[in-house]
C-alpha positions as CSV (number, residue, x, y, z in Angstrom):
1,M,132.5,49.2,95.5
2,T,131.8,52.9,95.5
3,D,132.8,55.4,92.8
4,P,135.5,57.9,93.9
5,A,133.8,60.7,91.9
6,D,130.7,60.4,94.3
7,D,132.8,61.4,97.3
8,Q,134.0,64.8,95.9
9,G,130.9,66.8,97.1
10,P,129.2,69.6,95.2
11,P,131.0,71.5,92.4
12,P,132.6,74.8,93.3
13,P,130.4,77.9,92.8
14,R,130.6,79.7,89.5
15,P,132.3,83.1,89.6
16,E,130.1,86.2,89.1
17,P,130.4,87.9,85.7
18,T,132.6,90.9,85.8
19,W,130.8,92.9,83.0
20,R,127.1,93.8,83.0
21,P,125.2,96.0,80.5
22,P,124.5,99.5,81.9
23,D,121.1,100.2,83.4
24,H,118.9,102.6,81.6
25,P,116.0,103.5,83.9
26,D,114.5,106.0,81.5
27,G,114.6,103.6,78.5
28,N,116.2,104.2,75.2
29,W,114.0,106.9,73.6
30,S,116.1,107.3,70.5
31,T,115.7,103.6,69.7
32,I,111.9,104.0,70.2
33,V,111.7,107.0,68.0
34,V,113.7,105.4,65.2
35,G,111.5,102.3,65.5
36,V,108.3,104.3,65.3
37,I,109.7,106.1,62.2
38,F,110.5,102.8,60.5
39,L,107.1,101.4,61.4
40,A,105.4,104.5,60.0
41,I,107.3,104.4,56.7
42,G,106.9,100.6,56.3
43,G,103.1,100.9,57.1
44,W,102.8,103.7,54.5
45,Y,104.4,101.6,51.8
46,F,102.4,98.5,52.9
47,F,99.1,100.3,52.6
48,D,100.0,102.1,49.4
49,Q,101.7,99.3,47.4
50,T,100.3,96.0,48.9
51,L,96.8,96.9,49.9
52,G,96.2,99.5,47.2
53,F,95.0,102.3,49.4
54,E,95.5,105.8,48.0
55,M,97.9,107.3,50.4
56,P,98.8,111.0,50.0
57,R,102.1,111.5,48.1
58,V,105.0,112.8,50.2
59,R,108.0,114.4,48.8
60,W,110.8,112.8,50.8
61,G,113.2,115.6,49.9
62,D,111.0,117.9,52.1
63,L,110.6,115.4,54.9
64,W,114.1,114.3,55.8
65,P,115.1,117.6,57.6
66,V,112.1,117.1,59.9
67,L,113.4,113.6,60.8
68,L,116.8,115.1,61.6
69,I,115.3,117.8,63.8
70,V,113.3,115.2,65.7
71,V,116.2,112.9,66.3
72,G,118.5,115.8,67.3
73,A,115.9,117.2,69.7
74,L,115.5,113.8,71.3
75,M,119.3,113.5,71.7
76,L,119.5,116.9,73.4
77,F,116.5,116.1,75.6
78,R,118.1,112.9,76.8
79,S,121.5,114.5,77.5
80,A,119.9,117.3,79.5
81,G,117.9,114.7,81.5
82,R,121.1,112.8,82.5
83,R,122.7,115.9,84.0
84,T,119.8,116.6,86.4
């Protein structure tokens, strides 16, 4: 005696997904820059606090505007690149 489920054939094909993430051929530079900044700050504290190296003291109150300038310039550069 044969099983009726064996005679049904292959299952129907799965439908294609309707949503896909957008393609970014140039990469996501703002994510890379923020990641590098976090790595640099983390490395700074790791060498200073954990390994005991004498790192130069940085006044963060003087540094944060530079970070804003870098991120803002990167955003402008990326938006100008998309228009060309």
